[in-house]
C-alpha positions as CSV (number, residue, x, y, z in Angstrom):
1,X,130.8,-177.6,-37.7
2,X,127.7,-179.6,-38.0
3,X,125.8,-179.0,-41.1
4,X,121.9,-178.7,-40.6
5,X,121.2,-181.2,-43.4
6,X,123.0,-183.8,-41.4
7,X,121.1,-183.2,-38.2
8,X,118.3,-185.9,-37.1
9,X,115.1,-184.5,-36.2
10,X,113.8,-187.8,-35.1
11,X,110.1,-188.8,-35.9
12,X,107.6,-186.3,-36.9
13,X,104.8,-185.2,-34.6
14,X,102.4,-187.9,-34.3
15,X,98.6,-186.7,-35.2
16,X,95.5,-188.8,-33.5
17,X,93.0,-186.3,-34.6
18,X,92.8,-184.4,-31.4
19,X,94.6,-181.1,-30.6
20,X,95.3,-180.1,-34.0
21,X,96.4,-176.5,-33.3
22,X,99.2,-178.1,-30.9
23,X,99.9,-180.8,-33.7
24,X,100.4,-178.2,-36.6
25,X,102.5,-176.1,-34.8
26,X,104.8,-178.7,-33.9
27,X,104.9,-180.0,-37.5
28,X,105.5,-176.4,-38.5
29,X,108.6,-176.4,-36.6
30,X,109.6,-179.9,-37.6
31,X,109.0,-179.1,-41.4
32,X,110.9,-176.2,-41.3
33,X,113.7,-177.4,-39.5
34,X,114.2,-180.0,-42.3
35,X,113.7,-177.6,-45.1
36,X,112.3,-174.1,-45.0
37,X,110.7,-174.9,-48.8
38,X,108.7,-177.7,-47.2
39,X,106.8,-175.8,-44.6
40,X,106.5,-172.6,-47.3
41,X,104.7,-175.3,-49.5
42,X,102.2,-176.1,-46.9
43,X,101.3,-172.6,-46.2
44,X,101.4,-171.2,-49.9
45,X,100.9,-174.4,-52.1
46,X,103.3,-175.6,-54.9
47,X,103.5,-174.0,-57.9
48,X,100.5,-174.4,-60.4
49,X,101.5,-176.8,-63.0
50,X,99.8,-179.4,-65.0
51,X,100.6,-183.1,-64.1
52,X,100.2,-184.7,-67.5
53,X,102.9,-182.2,-69.1
54,X,105.5,-182.9,-66.3
55,X,107.9,-183.4,-69.0
56,X,107.4,-179.6,-70.0
57,X,108.3,-178.1,-66.5
58,X,110.5,-175.8,-65.5
59,X,113.1,-176.7,-62.6
60,X,111.4,-174.2,-60.4
61,X,108.1,-176.3,-61.0
62,X,110.2,-179.8,-60.6
63,X,111.5,-178.4,-57.4
64,X,107.9,-177.0,-56.3
65,X,106.5,-180.9,-56.9
66,X,109.2,-182.4,-55.2
67,X,108.7,-180.3,-52.1
68,X,105.0,-180.7,-52.1
69,X,105.6,-185.1,-52.3
70,X,108.1,-184.6,-49.6
71,X,105.6,-182.6,-47.5
72,X,102.7,-184.8,-48.1
73,X,104.8,-187.9,-47.3
74,X,106.0,-186.7,-44.3
75,X,102.5,-185.4,-43.1
76,X,100.7,-188.6,-44.0
77,X,103.5,-190.5,-42.2
78,X,103.0,-188.5,-38.9
79,X,99.0,-189.5,-38.9
80,X,97.1,-192.2,-37.2
81,X,95.3,-194.2,-40.2
82,X,92.1,-192.8,-39.7
83,X,93.3,-189.2,-39.9
84,X,95.4,-190.1,-42.9
85,X,92.3,-191.9,-44.6
86,X,91.0,-188.3,-44.6
87,X,93.6,-186.4,-46.8
88,X,94.3,-189.7,-48.8
89,X,92.7,-188.0,-51.8
90,X,94.6,-184.9,-51.5
91,X,96.9,-183.7,-54.5
92,X,98.6,-180.6,-52.6
93,X,99.6,-180.3,-49.2
94,X,98.6,-176.6,-48.8
95,X,96.6,-175.9,-45.9
């Protein structure tokens, strides 16, 4: 039986700045298919934590930070440079 984690999803939906609603819906399915936690992080945001005190984070905070970074990487990699420049300053992937 195949494992979901070994399934290849292909490239992420590409966003050029047009038809955000359709792209968001496709990206939701893409992220959820990789890891439900990725979409939950986009929808709800990561846990509150102080970046300067990362050595005191709990396992749950570390997992949240990891999901946030993964989701940000996927989203930024799925945008044209013009669109990625608009969100470059963001520290959280939350909608």
